[in-house]
Structure formats: C-alpha cells, structure tokens
N, C-alpha and C positions, 0 to 999 in steps of 0.2 A: 573447478568448483566457484558457484554461483551463492550470493548472500543476498538476501534483500532483508532491509531493517525498517519494521511500522513501528512510529510514536505515537499514540494519543496525543494530545495537549487540549487544554484546559488554560483560561489566563494566563499562558505566556510558560505554563509548567505542563512537561513532561509526566504526563498518572501515565501512564504504563507501556511501557515499546517489550518487542520482541526482534528476533530475527530467525530467519527462516533458510534453511541450507539446503541447495538442493546439487547433487554431481551428478545429476543424470545426462552422461554428454548425449544423449538417443534423442535426448528435449531440443525443440526449438528456445532462444532465450523469449520471445510472446509466451508461449509455453511455460516455460517459468516463469513468468512474473503472475501471469494469473493463477497458476495452481497455487503457489508463493502466496498471492491477496486472498486466497480459496481458505486457504491454511490459517491464516489469521485475521480474515473474518469469522471463522468459524470457535478462535480461540479467543475473538474480542468477544464474539457473538453481537455479530451484527450483519448487517444484511448487505448484497455484493452493490459495492458503490458504483453509479453508472459514470463511464470515461465519457467526460464531455469534452468536445474538441481543444480545450484553453490547458484542462488538464492531459490529453494526450503532448498535445505540440511543449508544453514544460515539461514533460516527461521528457522528450526525444531529448531536448536542450539538455538536461542538465541534469540527466539520470536520478529526477527524484520530481516528486508532484504531493501534492497536499489536496486531499479529498474532505470540504467542504459541506453540509447541510445539501448543497447544490446538488451536490451528490448522494445523494442517499435518498431513499421512499421515504424512508419511517424517520421519523423526530430522533435525531442523537441530542445526545446529553454532556458533550464536549466540541472542541470550540472545532475544529482538525483532525484526519489521521493525513501521515504525512507517511510515503515511501521513500526508501533511497536506495539505489543499487550498492552495494559496499566493496564486493567484488565479481567479476565474471573470468 
C-alpha cells in the first residue's frame, strides 16, 4: 500500500489536507507519486507544480517536500503545499 499525504498551509496552519492511497503493484514508485500529485491538484483545484532541483533533493532525502509559489506558474492563495509519503 502506498499512501501520500498532502497539506496546504497558510499562516502556519493547515487549511486543507488529503491522503491518496494507491495499491497498484504494477506501478513504479515514481508513477505512484505523480498519479497521487495529479489527484491532489485536481481535488485542490491547483495547476501542477514544477519540480525544481531543491524540491527533488528534499523529496529524496526526507520523503517529503514543499511546493511554494516558485513551483507554480499560477498565483496561489496559500503559503505552500507539502506532500509526504506516509507508507510504502
């Protein structure tokens, strides 16, 4: 079971969150992450964030990362979106 937790933060408070589950064993870890991020962006009505080098490095080291305004082309009304793998 793969589970990814997404949280939107504004002023140090979680304004919304969701957990995405994926039990498809035929998918690679990377495909599961991108599929979960697509589902999160759809649910939160966001454009897909851009993975910057710093974002990728944080995700590799800690299994979590933050997407700030720098990662989005459109303007966002929150401080950052954090994703975190809570189960693999």
